[in-house]
C-alpha positions as CSV (number, residue, x, y, z in Angstrom):
1,M,-22.8,9.3,-104.0
2,I,-23.9,7.6,-100.8
3,Y,-24.1,3.8,-100.4
4,T,-25.4,1.8,-97.6
5,L,-24.5,-1.8,-96.8
6,T,-26.9,-3.9,-94.7
7,L,-25.5,-7.4,-94.3
8,N,-28.4,-8.6,-92.2
9,P,-31.7,-7.0,-93.7
10,C,-35.0,-8.0,-92.2
11,L,-38.7,-7.5,-92.2
12,D,-39.8,-5.6,-89.0
13,Y,-43.1,-6.9,-87.7
14,N,-44.4,-3.9,-85.6
15,I,-47.0,-4.7,-83.0
16,S,-48.9,-2.4,-80.9
17,V,-50.4,-3.5,-77.6
18,D,-51.7,-1.8,-74.5
19,E,-49.5,-3.6,-72.0
20,I,-47.2,-6.7,-72.5
21,A,-48.4,-9.4,-70.0
22,I,-45.6,-11.9,-69.7
23,G,-46.9,-15.5,-69.6
24,D,-50.4,-14.4,-70.5
25,M,-52.5,-13.6,-73.6
26,N,-51.6,-10.3,-75.4
27,R,-54.1,-8.8,-77.9
28,I,-52.7,-6.8,-80.8
29,S,-54.3,-3.4,-81.5
30,E,-52.3,-2.6,-84.6
31,A,-49.7,-4.3,-86.7
32,E,-47.5,-3.2,-89.7
33,I,-44.7,-4.8,-91.6
34,Y,-41.7,-2.7,-92.8
35,A,-38.4,-3.3,-94.5
36,G,-35.7,-3.1,-91.9
37,G,-32.0,-3.3,-91.1
38,K,-30.0,-0.2,-90.1
39,G,-28.5,0.5,-93.5
40,I,-31.8,0.2,-95.2
41,N,-33.4,2.6,-92.8
42,V,-30.5,5.1,-93.6
43,A,-31.1,4.6,-97.3
44,I,-34.8,5.2,-97.1
45,V,-34.6,8.4,-95.0
46,L,-31.9,9.7,-97.4
47,A,-34.2,9.0,-100.4
48,R,-37.1,10.7,-98.6
49,L,-34.7,13.8,-98.2
50,G,-34.1,13.8,-101.9
51,I,-30.5,12.4,-101.7
52,P,-29.5,9.7,-104.3
53,V,-28.5,6.5,-102.5
54,T,-27.7,2.9,-103.3
55,A,-28.5,0.1,-101.0
56,L,-26.3,-3.0,-100.9
57,G,-26.7,-6.2,-98.9
58,F,-28.1,-9.7,-99.0
59,L,-31.7,-10.6,-99.9
60,G,-33.3,-14.0,-100.2
61,G,-36.7,-15.7,-100.1
62,R,-40.2,-14.1,-99.7
63,N,-38.9,-11.8,-97.0
64,G,-36.2,-10.6,-99.3
65,A,-38.6,-10.0,-102.1
66,S,-40.8,-7.9,-99.8
67,I,-37.8,-5.9,-98.5
68,L,-36.7,-5.2,-102.1
69,A,-40.1,-4.1,-103.2
70,Q,-40.5,-1.6,-100.3
71,V,-37.0,-0.2,-100.6
72,Q,-37.4,0.3,-104.4
73,H,-40.8,1.9,-103.8
74,E,-39.0,4.5,-101.6
75,G,-36.8,5.5,-104.6
76,V,-33.7,3.8,-103.3
77,I,-31.3,2.4,-106.0
78,T,-30.8,-1.2,-105.1
79,D,-27.8,-3.6,-105.8
80,F,-28.3,-6.5,-103.5
81,V,-26.7,-9.9,-103.6
82,P,-29.2,-12.7,-103.9
83,I,-28.9,-15.6,-101.4
84,N,-30.7,-19.0,-101.1
85,E,-31.9,-18.6,-97.5
86,E,-34.7,-16.5,-96.2
87,N,-34.0,-13.0,-94.6
88,R,-35.0,-12.8,-90.9
89,T,-38.2,-11.4,-89.4
90,N,-37.7,-9.2,-86.3
91,I,-40.6,-8.3,-83.9
92,K,-41.0,-4.9,-82.4
93,I,-43.7,-4.7,-79.7
94,R,-44.7,-1.2,-78.8
95,D,-46.9,-0.5,-75.7
96,K,-49.2,2.5,-74.9
97,N,-46.3,4.1,-73.0
98,G,-44.1,4.4,-75.9
99,R,-41.8,1.6,-74.9
100,T,-40.5,-0.8,-77.5
101,T,-39.5,-4.4,-76.9
102,E,-37.4,-5.9,-79.7
103,I,-37.1,-9.6,-80.5
104,N,-34.4,-10.0,-83.2
105,S,-33.3,-13.2,-84.9
106,R,-29.8,-14.1,-86.1
107,G,-30.4,-14.1,-89.8
108,P,-29.4,-16.4,-92.7
109,K,-26.1,-18.2,-93.2
110,I,-23.9,-16.4,-95.7
111,H,-21.4,-18.3,-97.7
112,N,-17.9,-17.1,-98.8
113,R,-18.9,-16.8,-102.4
114,E,-21.7,-14.4,-101.3
115,L,-19.2,-12.3,-99.2
116,S,-17.0,-12.2,-102.2
117,E,-19.9,-11.0,-104.4
118,I,-20.5,-8.1,-101.9
119,Q,-16.9,-7.1,-102.1
120,R,-17.1,-7.2,-105.9
121,K,-20.2,-4.8,-105.8
122,L,-18.2,-2.5,-103.5
123,D,-15.7,-2.0,-106.2
124,Q,-18.2,0.3,-108.0
125,I,-17.7,2.8,-105.2
126,E,-15.5,5.7,-106.3
127,D,-13.1,8.1,-104.6
128,D,-14.8,10.5,-102.1
129,D,-18.1,8.5,-102.1
130,F,-19.7,7.7,-98.7
131,L,-20.5,4.1,-97.4
132,V,-22.6,3.5,-94.4
133,I,-21.9,0.0,-92.9
134,S,-24.3,-0.7,-90.1
135,G,-26.2,-3.2,-88.0
136,S,-25.7,-6.8,-87.1
137,V,-24.2,-9.5,-89.3
138,P,-25.6,-12.9,-90.3
139,E,-24.5,-16.2,-88.9
140,D,-21.0,-17.2,-89.6
141,V,-19.9,-13.8,-90.9
142,P,-16.7,-12.9,-89.1
143,V,-16.9,-10.0,-86.5
144,T,-13.8,-8.5,-88.3
145,I,-16.0,-7.9,-91.5
146,Y,-16.5,-4.2,-90.9
147,R,-12.9,-3.5,-90.3
148,D,-11.8,-5.6,-93.3
149,L,-14.3,-3.9,-95.7
150,A,-13.5,-0.4,-94.4
151,R,-9.7,-1.1,-95.0
152,Y,-10.4,-2.3,-98.4
153,L,-12.4,0.7,-99.4
154,Q,-10.0,3.2,-97.8
155,Q,-7.5,2.3,-100.6
156,K,-9.8,4.4,-102.8
157,N,-10.5,7.2,-100.3
158,V,-14.0,6.1,-99.6
159,H,-15.5,7.8,-96.5
160,V,-16.7,4.8,-94.4
161,I,-19.3,5.3,-91.7
162,I,-19.7,2.5,-89.2
163,D,-22.7,2.2,-86.9
164,A,-22.5,-1.0,-85.0
165,S,-22.0,-2.3,-81.4
166,G,-19.8,-4.8,-79.4
167,E,-17.0,-6.5,-81.3
168,L,-18.1,-5.3,-84.7
169,L,-17.5,-1.8,-83.6
170,R,-14.3,-2.6,-81.6
171,Y,-12.7,-4.2,-84.7
172,G,-14.1,-1.6,-87.0
173,L,-12.2,1.1,-85.0
174,E,-8.9,-0.5,-86.1
175,A,-9.7,0.8,-89.7
176,K,-9.9,4.4,-88.4
177,P,-13.2,5.1,-90.2
178,F,-14.4,8.5,-91.3
179,L,-17.3,8.4,-88.9
180,I,-18.7,6.2,-86.2
181,K,-22.1,6.7,-84.5
182,P,-22.5,4.9,-81.1
183,N,-25.4,5.6,-78.9
184,R,-24.8,6.3,-75.2
185,E,-25.0,2.6,-74.2
186,E,-22.6,1.6,-77.0
187,L,-20.1,4.2,-76.0
188,A,-20.3,3.0,-72.4
189,T,-19.7,-0.6,-73.5
190,L,-16.8,0.5,-75.7
191,F,-15.0,2.0,-72.6
192,D,-16.2,-0.6,-70.2
193,I,-18.5,1.8,-68.3
194,K,-21.1,-0.1,-66.3
195,H,-23.6,2.8,-65.9
196,P,-24.3,4.6,-69.2
197,E,-26.6,7.1,-67.5
198,E,-23.6,8.5,-65.7
199,L,-22.0,9.7,-69.1
200,D,-22.5,13.4,-68.7
201,E,-21.2,16.1,-71.2
202,K,-17.7,16.1,-69.6
203,T,-17.1,12.4,-69.7
204,I,-18.6,12.1,-73.2
205,E,-16.1,14.7,-74.3
206,K,-13.3,12.8,-72.7
207,Y,-14.2,9.6,-74.5
208,L,-14.7,11.3,-77.9
209,L,-11.3,12.8,-77.5
210,S,-9.9,9.4,-77.0
211,L,-11.6,8.1,-80.1
212,I,-10.3,11.1,-82.2
213,D,-6.8,10.4,-80.8
214,H,-7.3,6.8,-81.9
215,G,-7.6,8.0,-85.5
216,V,-11.4,8.1,-86.1
217,E,-12.1,11.3,-88.1
218,Q,-15.5,12.1,-86.7
219,V,-17.8,10.7,-84.0
220,I,-21.5,11.2,-83.4
221,V,-23.0,10.0,-80.1
222,S,-26.7,9.7,-80.3
223,L,-28.2,10.6,-76.9
224,G,-31.9,9.8,-77.4
225,K,-34.2,12.6,-76.1
226,D,-31.2,14.6,-75.3
227,G,-30.0,15.0,-78.9
228,A,-26.5,14.2,-80.1
229,A,-22.9,14.9,-79.4
230,F,-20.2,15.4,-82.1
231,M,-16.5,15.8,-82.4
232,D,-14.1,15.8,-85.3
233,Q,-10.3,16.3,-85.7
234,S,-10.7,19.9,-84.5
235,R,-11.3,18.3,-81.1
236,K,-14.2,20.7,-80.4
237,L,-17.3,19.2,-78.8
238,F,-20.7,20.1,-80.3
239,I,-24.0,19.1,-78.6
240,V,-27.3,19.6,-80.4
241,K,-30.4,19.3,-78.1
242,A,-33.4,17.6,-79.3
243,P,-36.8,19.3,-78.9
244,T,-39.4,17.8,-76.7
245,V,-41.8,15.6,-78.8
246,N,-44.4,12.8,-78.2
247,V,-42.3,9.7,-78.7
248,V,-44.1,6.9,-80.6
249,S,-41.1,4.6,-81.2
250,A,-37.3,5.0,-81.0
251,V,-36.7,2.3,-83.7
252,G,-34.8,3.9,-86.6
253,S,-34.0,7.1,-84.9
254,G,-30.3,6.5,-84.9
255,D,-30.3,5.6,-88.5
256,S,-32.3,8.7,-89.3
257,L,-29.7,10.8,-87.4
258,I,-27.0,9.4,-89.8
259,A,-29.2,10.0,-92.8
260,G,-29.9,13.6,-91.9
261,F,-26.3,14.3,-90.9
262,L,-25.0,13.0,-94.4
263,A,-27.7,14.7,-96.4
264,E,-26.5,18.1,-95.2
265,Y,-22.8,17.2,-95.0
266,I,-22.3,16.1,-98.6
267,T,-23.3,19.5,-99.8
268,S,-22.1,21.9,-97.1
269,N,-19.3,20.2,-95.3
270,D,-20.7,22.0,-92.2
271,A,-20.6,19.7,-89.3
272,L,-22.8,21.7,-86.9
273,N,-25.6,22.2,-89.4
274,S,-25.3,18.6,-90.5
275,L,-25.7,17.5,-86.8
276,K,-28.8,19.7,-86.5
277,L,-30.4,18.1,-89.5
278,G,-29.4,14.8,-88.1
279,V,-31.0,15.5,-84.8
280,A,-34.1,16.8,-86.5
281,S,-34.2,13.5,-88.5
282,G,-33.9,11.3,-85.6
283,T,-36.4,13.2,-83.6
284,A,-38.9,13.2,-86.4
285,T,-38.6,9.5,-86.8
286,S,-39.3,9.0,-83.0
287,T,-42.6,10.6,-83.5
288,Q,-43.7,8.1,-86.2
289,K,-44.6,4.3,-86.3
290,W,-41.8,4.0,-88.9
291,L,-39.4,6.4,-90.5
292,A,-40.0,10.2,-90.9
293,N,-40.7,12.0,-94.2
294,K,-39.1,15.2,-95.3
295,A,-41.9,17.4,-94.2
296,D,-41.8,16.1,-90.7
297,I,-38.0,16.5,-90.6
298,E,-38.0,20.1,-91.9
299,K,-40.7,21.0,-89.5
300,I,-38.5,19.9,-86.5
301,R,-35.4,21.4,-88.1
302,Q,-37.0,24.8,-87.9
303,I,-37.1,24.7,-84.1
304,I,-33.6,23.4,-83.4
305,D,-31.2,26.3,-82.6
């Protein structure tokens, strides 16, 4: 079974404009509101691929009710912890050139009793299950939370996937998780590289080797339009190129990459084919206003070597 944990869910208010004029009036040409948060995105894409998945996290207020309704409509099993405060609303502004500007809020305050309730719900996860922990954390939640939860679950041989940035990822590495998925910029930050665009195949391989030597079992680096790189304990580098597509929005592409990878991996244990489905999933989502469906993903998978 696959579980996702989203500690800071949100509603994404997606706005389309021709151009963003700073300090001036901007007219909206189109707007949609979707359930968001990285773990929720992973769960929705997995459900669309026909994979059973349970979503965990914190939900509260009208925003929380809307998030819950959308996630359940997608066929995701839900087991959220109710909170008294409102989940955040994030704003995504997409212009006619395909660029997306994100304005994200911090989220609600989470109390110790609510964190304890999340840990209690995690006790349902069994040996050899998968848990995706991803995204930001709400106000006052310690930056060590991903590390601590991963260590707690590893006592039961749960395969923990961490997709985070900054200190959340740095501390998460101390738990030696099953899989991490930084993007190019997050990998650069992790190794104090000032210019992420300079990370070519050779330097990416070098840093992935370092992460594997550190004890991480598998690493995927999402490379945007260039696809993704992968390494596991075999220390062999795989790179899968993404086909050229008309990008509508990059929001959710990295989450779709994880979903596609896991959808294949849990049945075949084949890392390369899993990476190919992951790249297909991420690429397909980049062509959509929201998350890709199964037909879109399968269509792109057919043209990936």
